[in-house]
Predicted model as a PDB file, atoms N, CA, C, CB and O in Angstrom, pLDDT in the B-factor column:
MODEL        1                                                                  
ATOM      1  N   UNK A   1      -2.350   6.945   1.117  1.00 59.00           N  
ATOM      2  CA  UNK A   1      -2.309   8.276   1.804  1.00 59.00           C  
ATOM      3  C   UNK A   1      -1.980   7.800   3.314  1.00 59.00           C  
ATOM      4  CB  UNK A   1      -3.826   9.194   1.645  1.00 59.00           C  
ATOM      5  O   UNK A   1      -2.784   7.544   4.211  1.00 59.00           O  
ATOM      6  N   UNK A   2      -1.123   7.773   3.328  1.00 61.00           N  
ATOM      7  CA  UNK A   2      -0.331   6.879   4.947  1.00 61.00           C  
ATOM      8  C   UNK A   2      -1.195   7.972   6.203  1.00 61.00           C  
ATOM      9  CB  UNK A   2       2.271   7.176   5.132  1.00 61.00           C  
ATOM     10  O   UNK A   2      -1.604   9.048   5.767  1.00 61.00           O  
ATOM     11  N   UNK A   3      -1.339   7.781   7.105  1.00 64.00           N  
ATOM     12  CA  UNK A   3      -1.567   8.421   8.742  1.00 64.00           C  
ATOM     13  C   UNK A   3      -0.600   8.350   9.729  1.00 64.00           C  
ATOM     14  CB  UNK A   3      -2.655   7.769   9.490  1.00 64.00           C  
ATOM     15  O   UNK A   3      -0.505   7.162  10.036  1.00 64.00           O  
ATOM     16  N   UNK A   4       0.009   8.885  10.247  1.00 64.00           N  
ATOM     17  CA  UNK A   4       0.581   8.840  11.268  1.00 64.00           C  
ATOM     18  C   UNK A   4       0.332   8.020  12.226  1.00 64.00           C  
ATOM     19  CB  UNK A   4       0.577   9.725  11.610  1.00 64.00           C  
ATOM     20  O   UNK A   4      -0.854   7.698  12.147  1.00 64.00           O  
ATOM     21  N   UNK A   5       0.984   7.380  13.327  1.00 63.00           N  
ATOM     22  CA  UNK A   5       0.451   6.019  14.227  1.00 63.00           C  
ATOM     23  C   UNK A   5      -0.479   6.807  14.919  1.00 63.00           C  
ATOM     24  CB  UNK A   5       1.613   5.093  15.347  1.00 63.00           C  
ATOM     25  O   UNK A   5      -0.310   7.982  15.247  1.00 63.00           O  
ATOM     26  N   UNK A   6      -1.325   6.216  15.096  1.00 66.00           N  
ATOM     27  CA  UNK A   6      -1.965   6.913  16.163  1.00 66.00           C  
ATOM     28  C   UNK A   6      -2.185   7.037  17.976  1.00 66.00           C  
ATOM     29  CB  UNK A   6      -2.870   6.703  15.745  1.00 66.00           C  
ATOM     30  O   UNK A   6      -2.472   6.163  18.795  1.00 66.00           O  
ATOM     31  N   UNK A   7      -2.060   7.707  18.054  1.00 76.00           N  
ATOM     32  CA  UNK A   7      -1.973   8.341  19.802  1.00 76.00           C  
ATOM     33  C   UNK A   7      -2.501   7.761  20.246  1.00 76.00           C  
ATOM     34  CB  UNK A   7      -2.393   9.574  20.390  1.00 76.00           C  
ATOM     35  O   UNK A   7      -3.705   7.642  20.022  1.00 76.00           O  
ATOM     36  N   UNK A   8      -1.525   6.773  21.542  1.00 83.00           N  
ATOM     37  CA  UNK A   8      -1.983   5.707  22.827  1.00 83.00           C  
ATOM     38  C   UNK A   8      -2.473   6.382  23.403  1.00 83.00           C  
ATOM     39  CB  UNK A   8      -1.116   4.950  23.731  1.00 83.00           C  
ATOM     40  O   UNK A   8      -1.638   6.974  24.087  1.00 83.00           O  
ATOM     41  N   UNK A   9      -3.880   6.876  23.676  1.00 90.00           N  
ATOM     42  CA  UNK A   9      -5.347   7.080  24.245  1.00 90.00           C  
ATOM     43  C   UNK A   9      -5.719   6.088  25.111  1.00 90.00           C  
ATOM     44  CB  UNK A   9      -6.411   7.115  23.209  1.00 90.00           C  
ATOM     45  O   UNK A   9      -5.328   4.984  24.730  1.00 90.00           O  
ATOM     46  N   UNK A  10      -6.463   6.077  26.358  1.00 89.00           N  
ATOM     47  CA  UNK A  10      -7.564   5.250  26.474  1.00 89.00           C  
ATOM     48  C   UNK A  10      -8.338   4.405  25.912  1.00 89.00           C  
ATOM     49  CB  UNK A  10      -8.098   5.651  26.675  1.00 89.00           C  
ATOM     50  O   UNK A  10      -8.546   3.192  25.887  1.00 89.00           O  
ATOM     51  N   UNK A  11      -8.887   5.804  25.258  1.00 89.00           N  
ATOM     52  CA  UNK A  11     -10.076   5.285  24.874  1.00 89.00           C  
ATOM     53  C   UNK A  11      -9.503   4.026  23.508  1.00 89.00           C  
ATOM     54  CB  UNK A  11     -11.193   6.747  24.349  1.00 89.00           C  
ATOM     55  O   UNK A  11     -10.059   2.938  23.356  1.00 89.00           O  
ATOM     56  N   UNK A  12      -8.123   4.590  22.519  1.00 89.00           N  
ATOM     57  CA  UNK A  12      -8.063   3.609  21.914  1.00 89.00           C  
ATOM     58  C   UNK A  12      -7.292   2.116  22.641  1.00 89.00           C  
ATOM     59  CB  UNK A  12      -7.503   4.156  20.789  1.00 89.00           C  
ATOM     60  O   UNK A  12      -7.721   1.116  22.066  1.00 89.00           O  
ATOM     61  N   UNK A  13      -6.381   1.818  23.639  1.00 91.00           N  
ATOM     62  CA  UNK A  13      -6.650   1.058  24.210  1.00 91.00           C  
ATOM     63  C   UNK A  13      -7.771   0.531  24.883  1.00 91.00           C  
ATOM     64  CB  UNK A  13      -6.073   1.179  24.583  1.00 91.00           C  
ATOM     65  O   UNK A  13      -7.679  -0.692  24.981  1.00 91.00           O  
ATOM     66  N   UNK A  14      -8.611   0.916  25.295  1.00 92.00           N  
ATOM     67  CA  UNK A  14      -9.744  -0.057  25.980  1.00 92.00           C  
ATOM     68  C   UNK A  14     -10.575  -1.009  24.030  1.00 92.00           C  
ATOM     69  CB  UNK A  14     -11.422   1.524  27.265  1.00 92.00           C  
ATOM     70  O   UNK A  14     -11.018  -2.142  23.840  1.00 92.00           O  
ATOM     71  N   UNK A  15     -10.402   0.212  23.051  1.00 86.00           N  
ATOM     72  CA  UNK A  15     -11.014  -0.546  22.213  1.00 86.00           C  
ATOM     73  C   UNK A  15     -10.431  -1.403  21.384  1.00 86.00           C  
ATOM     74  CB  UNK A  15     -11.624   0.067  21.622  1.00 86.00           C  
ATOM     75  O   UNK A  15     -11.015  -2.210  20.662  1.00 86.00           O  
ATOM     76  N   UNK A  16      -9.068  -1.205  21.498  1.00 89.00           N  
ATOM     77  CA  UNK A  16      -8.065  -2.658  21.187  1.00 89.00           C  
ATOM     78  C   UNK A  16      -8.413  -3.898  22.653  1.00 89.00           C  
ATOM     79  CB  UNK A  16      -5.839  -2.019  21.237  1.00 89.00           C  
ATOM     80  O   UNK A  16      -8.659  -5.041  22.266  1.00 89.00           O  
ATOM     81  N   UNK A  17      -8.422  -3.782  23.473  1.00 92.00           N  
ATOM     82  CA  UNK A  17      -8.640  -4.574  24.227  1.00 92.00           C  
ATOM     83  C   UNK A  17      -9.717  -5.290  23.903  1.00 92.00           C  
ATOM     84  CB  UNK A  17      -8.645  -4.124  25.236  1.00 92.00           C  
ATOM     85  O   UNK A  17      -9.591  -6.445  23.496  1.00 92.00           O  
ATOM     86  N   UNK A  18     -11.261  -4.532  24.079  1.00 90.00           N  
ATOM     87  CA  UNK A  18     -12.566  -5.066  24.022  1.00 90.00           C  
ATOM     88  C   UNK A  18     -12.181  -6.019  22.695  1.00 90.00           C  
ATOM     89  CB  UNK A  18     -13.896  -3.833  23.862  1.00 90.00           C  
ATOM     90  O   UNK A  18     -12.361  -7.224  22.877  1.00 90.00           O  
ATOM     91  N   UNK A  19     -11.700  -5.637  21.456  1.00 87.00           N  
ATOM     92  CA  UNK A  19     -11.268  -6.393  19.858  1.00 87.00           C  
ATOM     93  C   UNK A  19     -10.989  -7.591  20.176  1.00 87.00           C  
ATOM     94  CB  UNK A  19      -9.918  -5.834  18.957  1.00 87.00           C  
ATOM     95  O   UNK A  19     -11.488  -8.632  19.748  1.00 87.00           O  
ATOM     96  N   UNK A  20      -9.936  -7.388  21.166  1.00 91.00           N  
ATOM     97  CA  UNK A  20      -8.975  -8.344  21.283  1.00 91.00           C  
ATOM     98  C   UNK A  20      -9.566  -9.892  22.152  1.00 91.00           C  
ATOM     99  CB  UNK A  20      -7.732  -7.524  22.074  1.00 91.00           C  
ATOM    100  O   UNK A  20      -9.165 -11.025  21.886  1.00 91.00           O  
ATOM    101  N   UNK A  21     -10.592  -9.534  23.212  1.00 92.00           N  
ATOM    102  CA  UNK A  21     -11.198 -10.320  23.600  1.00 92.00           C  
ATOM    103  C   UNK A  21     -12.896 -10.764  22.894  1.00 92.00           C  
ATOM    104  CB  UNK A  21     -11.049  -9.894  24.824  1.00 92.00           C  
ATOM    105  O   UNK A  21     -13.351 -11.886  23.112  1.00 92.00           O  
ATOM    106  N   UNK A  22     -13.500  -9.970  22.256  1.00 91.00           N  
ATOM    107  CA  UNK A  22     -14.364 -10.269  21.603  1.00 91.00           C  
ATOM    108  C   UNK A  22     -14.558 -10.700  20.107  1.00 91.00           C  
ATOM    109  CB  UNK A  22     -14.847  -9.528  21.860  1.00 91.00           C  
ATOM    110  O   UNK A  22     -15.522 -11.272  19.598  1.00 91.00           O  
ATOM    111  N   UNK A  23     -13.044 -10.148  19.371  1.00 85.00           N  
ATOM    112  CA  UNK A  23     -13.270 -10.567  18.355  1.00 85.00           C  
ATOM    113  C   UNK A  23     -14.163  -9.532  17.159  1.00 85.00           C  
ATOM    114  CB  UNK A  23     -13.819 -11.735  18.778  1.00 85.00           C  
ATOM    115  O   UNK A  23     -14.845  -8.801  17.877  1.00 85.00           O  
ATOM    116  N   UNK A  24     -14.335  -9.309  16.259  1.00 87.00           N  
ATOM    117  CA  UNK A  24     -15.189  -9.093  15.291  1.00 87.00           C  
ATOM    118  C   UNK A  24     -16.961  -9.446  14.990  1.00 87.00           C  
ATOM    119  CB  UNK A  24     -14.478  -9.631  14.504  1.00 87.00           C  
ATOM    120  O   UNK A  24     -17.707  -8.544  14.611  1.00 87.00           O  
ATOM    121  N   UNK A  25     -17.574 -11.183  15.275  1.00 89.00           N  
ATOM    122  CA  UNK A  25     -18.518 -12.010  15.493  1.00 89.00           C  
ATOM    123  C   UNK A  25     -19.413 -10.846  16.089  1.00 89.00           C  
ATOM    124  CB  UNK A  25     -18.136 -13.324  16.365  1.00 89.00           C  
ATOM    125  O   UNK A  25     -20.048 -10.163  15.285  1.00 89.00           O  
ATOM    126  N   UNK A  26     -19.511 -10.565  17.481  1.00 91.00           N  
ATOM    127  CA  UNK A  26     -20.709 -10.279  18.099  1.00 91.00           C  
ATOM    128  C   UNK A  26     -20.880  -8.359  17.700  1.00 91.00           C  
ATOM    129  CB  UNK A  26     -20.539 -10.813  19.978  1.00 91.00           C  
ATOM    130  O   UNK A  26     -21.762  -7.619  18.134  1.00 91.00           O  
ATOM    131  N   UNK A  27     -19.996  -8.066  16.982  1.00 91.00           N  
ATOM    132  CA  UNK A  27     -19.749  -6.861  16.177  1.00 91.00           C  
ATOM    133  C   UNK A  27     -20.687  -6.973  15.034  1.00 91.00           C  
ATOM    134  CB  UNK A  27     -18.247  -6.719  15.695  1.00 91.00           C  
ATOM    135  O   UNK A  27     -21.702  -6.315  14.809  1.00 91.00           O  
ATOM    136  N   UNK A  28     -20.168  -7.901  14.383  1.00 94.00           N  
ATOM    137  CA  UNK A  28     -21.004  -8.265  12.908  1.00 94.00           C  
ATOM    138  C   UNK A  28     -22.955  -7.989  13.623  1.00 94.00           C  
ATOM    139  CB  UNK A  28     -20.509 -10.648  12.232  1.00 94.00           C  
ATOM    140  O   UNK A  28     -23.798  -7.132  13.357  1.00 94.00           O  
ATOM    141  N   UNK A  29     -22.970  -9.306  14.655  1.00 95.00           N  
ATOM    142  CA  UNK A  29     -24.602  -9.189  14.903  1.00 95.00           C  
ATOM    143  C   UNK A  29     -24.923  -8.053  15.423  1.00 95.00           C  
ATOM    144  CB  UNK A  29     -25.226 -10.184  15.822  1.00 95.00           C  
ATOM    145  O   UNK A  29     -25.917  -8.329  16.095  1.00 95.00           O  
ATOM    146  N   UNK A  30     -24.668  -6.704  15.566  1.00 94.00           N  
ATOM    147  CA  UNK A  30     -24.864  -6.148  16.931  1.00 94.00           C  
ATOM    148  C   UNK A  30     -24.881  -5.263  15.693  1.00 94.00           C  
ATOM    149  CB  UNK A  30     -23.861  -6.156  18.471  1.00 94.00           C  
ATOM    150  O   UNK A  30     -25.206  -4.100  15.934  1.00 94.00           O  
ATOM    151  N   UNK A  31     -24.598  -5.552  14.392  1.00 95.00           N  
ATOM    152  CA  UNK A  31     -24.946  -3.877  13.524  1.00 95.00           C  
ATOM    153  C   UNK A  31     -25.813  -4.710  12.600  1.00 95.00           C  
ATOM    154  CB  UNK A  31     -23.351  -2.727  12.515  1.00 95.00           C  
ATOM    155  O   UNK A  31     -26.445  -3.952  11.864  1.00 95.00           O  
ATOM    156  N   UNK A  32     -26.108  -6.128  12.339  1.00 96.00           N  
ATOM    157  CA  UNK A  32     -27.215  -6.353  11.233  1.00 96.00           C  
ATOM    158  C   UNK A  32     -28.281  -6.428  12.172  1.00 96.00           C  
ATOM    159  CB  UNK A  32     -27.095  -7.734  10.188  1.00 96.00           C  
ATOM    160  O   UNK A  32     -29.373  -6.035  11.763  1.00 96.00           O  
ATOM    161  N   UNK A  33     -28.209  -6.832  13.300  1.00 96.00           N  
ATOM    162  CA  UNK A  33     -29.430  -6.569  14.407  1.00 96.00           C  
ATOM    163  C   UNK A  33     -30.175  -5.242  14.902  1.00 96.00           C  
ATOM    164  CB  UNK A  33     -28.941  -7.009  15.600  1.00 96.00           C  
ATOM    165  O   UNK A  33     -31.040  -4.897  15.706  1.00 96.00           O  
ATOM    166  N   UNK A  34     -29.518  -4.830  14.162  1.00 95.00           N  
ATOM    167  CA  UNK A  34     -29.449  -2.381  14.959  1.00 95.00           C  
ATOM    168  C   UNK A  34     -29.561  -2.653  16.151  1.00 95.00           C  
ATOM    169  CB  UNK A  34     -31.177  -0.744  14.620  1.00 95.00           C  
ATOM    170  O   UNK A  34     -30.082  -1.881  16.956  1.00 95.00           O  
ATOM    171  N   UNK A  35     -29.091  -3.787  16.449  1.00 95.00           N  
ATOM    172  CA  UNK A  35     -28.343  -3.418  18.120  1.00 95.00           C  
ATOM    173  C   UNK A  35     -29.921  -4.164  19.371  1.00 95.00           C  
ATOM    174  CB  UNK A  35     -28.061  -0.722  18.379  1.00 95.00           C  
ATOM    175  O   UNK A  35     -30.043  -3.961  20.579  1.00 95.00           O  
ATOM    176  N   UNK A  36     -30.679  -4.839  18.619  1.00 96.00           N  
ATOM    177  CA  UNK A  36     -31.527  -5.462  19.332  1.00 96.00           C  
ATOM    178  C   UNK A  36     -30.995  -7.321  19.435  1.00 96.00           C  
ATOM    179  CB  UNK A  36     -33.031  -5.083  18.569  1.00 96.00           C  
ATOM    180  O   UNK A  36     -31.674  -8.275  19.055  1.00 96.00           O  
ATOM    181  N   UNK A  37     -30.069  -7.353  19.853  1.00 93.00           N  
ATOM    182  CA  UNK A  37     -29.546  -8.705  20.092  1.00 93.00           C  
ATOM    183  C   UNK A  37     -30.536  -9.738  19.845  1.00 93.00           C  
ATOM    184  CB  UNK A  37     -29.052  -8.851  21.455  1.00 93.00           C  
ATOM    185  O   UNK A  37     -30.608 -10.353  18.781  1.00 93.00           O  
ATOM    186  N   UNK A  38     -31.491  -9.968  21.097  1.00 96.00           N  
ATOM    187  CA  UNK A  38     -32.434 -11.293  20.934  1.00 96.00           C  
ATOM    188  C   UNK A  38     -32.785 -11.488  19.369  1.00 96.00           C  
ATOM    189  CB  UNK A  38     -33.970 -11.113  21.850  1.00 96.00           C  
ATOM    190  O   UNK A  38     -33.627 -12.365  19.178  1.00 96.00           O  
ATOM    191  N   UNK A  39     -32.468 -11.064  18.616  1.00 96.00           N  
ATOM    192  CA  UNK A  39     -32.905 -11.398  17.156  1.00 96.00           C  
ATOM    193  C   UNK A  39     -31.894 -12.470  16.659  1.00 96.00           C  
ATOM    194  CB  UNK A  39     -32.884 -10.022  16.126  1.00 96.00           C  
ATOM    195  O   UNK A  39     -32.369 -13.326  15.911  1.00 96.00           O  
ATOM    196  N   UNK A  40     -30.573 -12.552  16.962  1.00 92.00           N  
ATOM    197  CA  UNK A  40     -28.971 -13.845  16.902  1.00 92.00           C  
ATOM    198  C   UNK A  40     -29.865 -14.900  16.234  1.00 92.00           C  
ATOM    199  CB  UNK A  40     -28.045 -14.665  18.889  1.00 92.00           C  
ATOM    200  O   UNK A  40     -29.719 -14.980  15.014  1.00 92.00           O  
ATOM    201  N   UNK A  41     -30.737 -15.702  16.781  1.00 95.00           N  
ATOM    202  CA  UNK A  41     -31.557 -16.781  16.222  1.00 95.00           C  
ATOM    203  C   UNK A  41     -31.888 -16.647  14.665  1.00 95.00           C  
ATOM    204  CB  UNK A  41     -32.866 -16.829  17.018  1.00 95.00           C  
ATOM    205  O   UNK A  41     -31.523 -17.358  13.729  1.00 95.00           O  
ATOM    206  N   UNK A  42     -32.724 -15.470  14.689  1.00 96.00           N  
ATOM    207  CA  UNK A  42     -33.136 -15.038  13.205  1.00 96.00           C  
ATOM    208  C   UNK A  42     -31.932 -15.267  12.417  1.00 96.00           C  
ATOM    209  CB  UNK A  42     -33.625 -13.439  13.036  1.00 96.00           C  
ATOM    210  O   UNK A  42     -31.796 -16.218  11.647  1.00 96.00           O  
ATOM    211  N   UNK A  43     -30.996 -14.292  12.653  1.00 96.00           N  
ATOM    212  CA  UNK A  43     -29.403 -14.221  11.375  1.00 96.00           C  
ATOM    213  C   UNK A  43     -28.965 -15.428  11.578  1.00 96.00           C  
ATOM    214  CB  UNK A  43     -27.844 -13.012  11.679  1.00 96.00           C  
ATOM    215  O   UNK A  43     -28.656 -15.811  10.449  1.00 96.00           O  
ATOM    216  N   UNK A  44     -28.701 -16.435  12.463  1.00 95.00           N  
ATOM    217  CA  UNK A  44     -28.220 -17.237  12.652  1.00 95.00           C  
ATOM    218  C   UNK A  44     -28.489 -18.368  11.598  1.00 95.00           C  
ATOM    219  CB  UNK A  44     -28.418 -17.347  13.772  1.00 95.00           C  
ATOM    220  O   UNK A  44     -27.537 -18.898  11.026  1.00 95.00           O  
ATOM    221  N   UNK A  45     -30.354 -18.902  11.227  1.00 97.00           N  
ATOM    222  CA  UNK A  45     -30.419 -19.211  10.096  1.00 97.00           C  
ATOM    223  C   UNK A  45     -30.029 -18.361   8.949  1.00 97.00           C  
ATOM    224  CB  UNK A  45     -31.433 -19.545  10.036  1.00 97.00           C  
ATOM    225  O   UNK A  45     -31.006 -18.424   8.202  1.00 97.00           O  
ATOM    226  N   UNK A  46     -29.273 -17.716   8.481  1.00 97.00           N  
ATOM    227  CA  UNK A  46     -29.219 -17.082   7.276  1.00 97.00           C  
ATOM    228  C   UNK A  46     -28.618 -17.935   6.580  1.00 97.00           C  
ATOM    229  CB  UNK A  46     -28.657 -15.860   7.218  1.00 97.00           C  
ATOM    230  O   UNK A  46     -28.731 -19.086   7.003  1.00 97.00           O  
ATOM    231  N   UNK A  47     -27.722 -17.732   5.214  1.00 98.00           N  
ATOM    232  CA  UNK A  47     -26.764 -18.319   4.763  1.00 98.00           C  
ATOM    233  C   UNK A  47     -25.375 -17.624   4.790  1.00 98.00           C  
ATOM    234  CB  UNK A  47     -27.145 -18.648   3.630  1.00 98.00           C  
ATOM    235  O   UNK A  47     -25.379 -16.473   4.351  1.00 98.00           O  
ATOM    236  N   UNK A  48     -24.175 -18.122   5.230  1.00 96.00           N  
ATOM    237  CA  UNK A  48     -22.794 -17.962   5.523  1.00 96.00           C  
ATOM    238  C   UNK A  48     -22.722 -17.127   4.634  1.00 96.00           C  
ATOM    239  CB  UNK A  48     -21.822 -19.051   5.505  1.00 96.00           C  
ATOM    240  O   UNK A  48     -22.323 -16.161   5.284  1.00 96.00           O  
ATOM    241  N   UNK A  49     -22.875 -16.566   2.969  1.00 97.00           N  
ATOM    242  CA  UNK A  49     -22.734 -16.095   2.406  1.00 97.00           C  
ATOM    243  C   UNK A  49     -23.520 -14.567   2.438  1.00 97.00           C  
ATOM    244  CB  UNK A  49     -22.739 -16.909   1.727  1.00 97.00           C  
ATOM    245  O   UNK A  49     -22.932 -13.599   1.956  1.00 97.00           O  
ATOM    246  N   UNK A  50     -24.438 -14.466   2.840  1.00 97.00           N  
ATOM    247  CA  UNK A  50     -25.209 -13.679   3.187  1.00 97.00           C  
ATOM    248  C   UNK A  50     -24.982 -12.713   4.585  1.00 97.00           C  
ATOM    249  CB  UNK A  50     -26.215 -14.427   3.165  1.00 97.00           C  
ATOM    250  O   UNK A  50     -24.833 -11.492   4.534  1.00 97.00           O  
ATOM    251  N   UNK A  51     -24.988 -13.391   5.639  1.00 97.00           N  
ATOM    252  CA  UNK A  51     -24.508 -12.547   7.228  1.00 97.00           C  
ATOM    253  C   UNK A  51     -23.360 -12.013   6.564  1.00 97.00           C  
ATOM    254  CB  UNK A  51     -24.037 -13.605   8.904  1.00 97.00           C  
ATOM    255  O   UNK A  51     -23.443 -10.785   6.542  1.00 97.00           O  
ATOM    256  N   UNK A  52     -22.018 -12.563   5.856  1.00 96.00           N  
ATOM    257  CA  UNK A  52     -20.629 -12.186   6.028  1.00 96.00           C  
ATOM    258  C   UNK A  52     -20.588 -10.712   5.044  1.00 96.00           C  
ATOM    259  CB  UNK A  52     -19.498 -13.570   5.473  1.00 96.00           C  
ATOM    260  O   UNK A  52     -19.814  -9.759   5.139  1.00 96.00           O  
ATOM    261  N   UNK A  53     -21.690 -10.930   4.114  1.00 97.00           N  
ATOM    262  CA  UNK A  53     -21.893  -9.967   3.239  1.00 97.00           C  
ATOM    263  C   UNK A  53     -22.957  -8.663   3.630  1.00 97.00           C  
ATOM    264  CB  UNK A  53     -22.316 -10.714   2.088  1.00 97.00           C  
ATOM    265  O   UNK A  53     -23.052  -7.618   2.986  1.00 97.00           O  
ATOM    266  N   UNK A  54     -23.481  -8.913   4.471  1.00 97.00           N  
ATOM    267  CA  UNK A  54     -24.734  -7.741   5.282  1.00 97.00           C  
ATOM    268  C   UNK A  54     -23.423  -7.088   6.277  1.00 97.00           C  
ATOM    269  CB  UNK A  54     -26.527  -8.775   6.578  1.00 97.00           C  
ATOM    270  O   UNK A  54     -23.310  -5.877   6.466  1.00 97.00           O  
ATOM    271  N   UNK A  55     -22.439  -8.154   6.885  1.00 95.00           N  
ATOM    272  CA  UNK A  55     -22.082  -7.348   8.224  1.00 95.00           C  
ATOM    273  C   UNK A  55     -20.500  -6.928   7.796  1.00 95.00           C  
ATOM    274  CB  UNK A  55     -22.206  -8.440   9.873  1.00 95.00           C  
ATOM    275  O   UNK A  55     -19.701  -6.435   8.592  1.00 95.00           O  
ATOM    276  N   UNK A  56     -20.214  -7.220   6.388  1.00 95.00           N  
ATOM    277  CA  UNK A  56     -19.123  -6.166   6.053  1.00 95.00           C  
ATOM    278  C   UNK A  56     -19.295  -4.844   5.476  1.00 95.00           C  
ATOM    279  CB  UNK A  56     -18.315  -6.681   5.228  1.00 95.00           C  
ATOM    280  O   UNK A  56     -18.534  -3.880   5.574  1.00 95.00           O  
ATOM    281  N   UNK A  57     -20.625  -4.953   4.735  1.00 96.00           N  
ATOM    282  CA  UNK A  57     -21.515  -3.847   3.741  1.00 96.00           C  
ATOM    283  C   UNK A  57     -21.600  -3.527   5.273  1.00 96.00           C  
ATOM    284  CB  UNK A  57     -23.146  -4.234   2.459  1.00 96.00           C  
ATOM    285  O   UNK A  57     -20.534  -4.073   5.558  1.00 96.00           O  
ATOM    286  N   UNK A  58     -22.038  -3.078   6.423  1.00 95.00           N  
ATOM    287  CA  UNK A  58     -21.906  -2.091   8.240  1.00 95.00           C  
ATOM    288  C   UNK A  58     -21.170  -1.830   8.299  1.00 95.00           C  
ATOM    289  CB  UNK A  58     -21.987  -2.447   9.644  1.00 95.00           C  
ATOM    290  O   UNK A  58     -20.955  -0.618   8.315  1.00 95.00           O  
ATOM    291  N   UNK A  59     -20.068  -2.825   8.390  1.00 93.00           N  
ATOM    292  CA  UNK A  59     -18.716  -2.361   9.196  1.00 93.00           C  
ATOM    293  C   UNK A  59     -18.386  -1.465   8.232  1.00 93.00           C  
ATOM    294  CB  UNK A  59     -17.445  -3.495   9.559  1.00 93.00           C  
ATOM    295  O   UNK A  59     -18.272  -0.380   8.802  1.00 93.00           O  
ATOM    296  N   UNK A  60     -18.172  -1.347   7.072  1.00 94.00           N  
ATOM    297  CA  UNK A  60     -17.283  -0.481   6.571  1.00 94.00           C  
ATOM    298  C   UNK A  60     -18.501   0.560   6.002  1.00 94.00           C  
ATOM    299  CB  UNK A  60     -16.136  -1.203   5.439  1.00 94.00           C  
ATOM    300  O   UNK A  60     -18.100   1.576   5.434  1.00 94.00           O  
ATOM    301  N   UNK A  61     -19.592   0.411   6.094  1.00 95.00           N  
ATOM    302  CA  UNK A  61     -20.358   2.015   6.058  1.00 95.00           C  
ATOM    303  C   UNK A  61     -20.389   2.679   7.416  1.00 95.00           C  
ATOM    304  CB  UNK A  61     -22.060   1.961   5.572  1.00 95.00           C  
ATOM    305  O   UNK A  61     -20.427   3.897   7.588  1.00 95.00           O  
ATOM    306  N   UNK A  62     -20.373   1.970   8.144  1.00 92.00           N  
ATOM    307  CA  UNK A  62     -19.911   2.695   9.506  1.00 92.00           C  
ATOM    308  C   UNK A  62     -18.827   3.401   9.448  1.00 92.00           C  
ATOM    309  CB  UNK A  62     -19.649   1.848  10.580  1.00 92.00           C  
ATOM    310  O   UNK A  62     -18.828   4.619   9.626  1.00 92.00           O  
ATOM    311  N   UNK A  63     -17.576   2.573   9.140  1.00 89.00           N  
ATOM    312  CA  UNK A  63     -16.434   3.061   9.059  1.00 89.00           C  
ATOM    313  C   UNK A  63     -16.706   4.796   8.286  1.00 89.00           C  
ATOM    314  CB  UNK A  63     -15.500   1.873   8.199  1.00 89.00           C  
ATOM    315  O   UNK A  63     -16.640   5.848   8.923  1.00 89.00           O  
ATOM    316  N   UNK A  64     -16.943   4.698   7.116  1.00 94.00           N  
ATOM    317  CA  UNK A  64     -16.329   5.543   5.943  1.00 94.00           C  
ATOM    318  C   UNK A  64     -17.321   7.090   6.482  1.00 94.00           C  
ATOM    319  CB  UNK A  64     -16.767   4.700   3.944  1.00 94.00           C  
ATOM    320  O   UNK A  64     -17.112   8.266   6.185  1.00 94.00           O  
ATOM    321  N   UNK A  65     -18.483   6.445   7.415  1.00 93.00           N  
ATOM    322  CA  UNK A  65     -19.215   7.837   7.955  1.00 93.00           C  
ATOM    323  C   UNK A  65     -18.441   8.138   9.066  1.00 93.00           C  
ATOM    324  CB  UNK A  65     -20.855   7.748   8.418  1.00 93.00           C  
ATOM    325  O   UNK A  65     -18.542   9.287   9.497  1.00 93.00           O  
ATOM    326  N   UNK A  66     -17.644   7.320   9.662  1.00 87.00           N  
ATOM    327  CA  UNK A  66     -16.729   8.327  10.565  1.00 87.00           C  
ATOM    328  C   UNK A  66     -15.659   9.208  10.232  1.00 87.00           C  
ATOM    329  CB  UNK A  66     -16.128   7.681  11.414  1.00 87.00           C  
ATOM    330  O   UNK A  66     -15.067  10.113  10.821  1.00 87.00           O  
ATOM    331  N   UNK A  67     -15.573   8.537   8.829  1.00 87.00           N  
ATOM    332  CA  UNK A  67     -13.412   9.458   8.548  1.00 87.00           C  
ATOM    333  C   UNK A  67     -14.372  10.828   8.890  1.00 87.00           C  
ATOM    334  CB  UNK A  67     -12.073   9.513   5.963  1.00 87.00           C  
ATOM    335  O   UNK A  67     -15.549  11.116   8.675  1.00 87.00           O  
ATOM    336  N   UNK A  68     -13.404  11.403   9.434  1.00 80.00           N  
ATOM    337  CA  UNK A  68     -13.261  12.915   9.413  1.00 80.00           C  
ATOM    338  C   UNK A  68     -12.528  13.198   8.743  1.00 80.00           C  
ATOM    339  CB  UNK A  68     -12.989  13.574  10.385  1.00 80.00           C  
ATOM    340  O   UNK A  68     -12.263  14.389   8.583  1.00 80.00           O  
TER     341      UNK A  68                                                      
ENDMDL                                                                          
END                                                                             
C-alpha cells in the first residue's frame, strides 16, 4: 500500500535531524535497556547477533504498535 508523502511538519523535521545527528545505535541501546542507559556496558557484553536481533525486534514492535 502506497502512502502519500509525509507533510513537512516541525516534528518531522526534528525527527529527521535527530536521526541524522545520532543515527540508530543510541535508540537501539535505549530500547534494549528500557530507557536505563546506565546499563549500556552490560549490553556491550552481548554477542553482536543477540544485540541486533533484540534491537530490530524492539524497533519493529514499536513501529507496529504505533500504526494508526
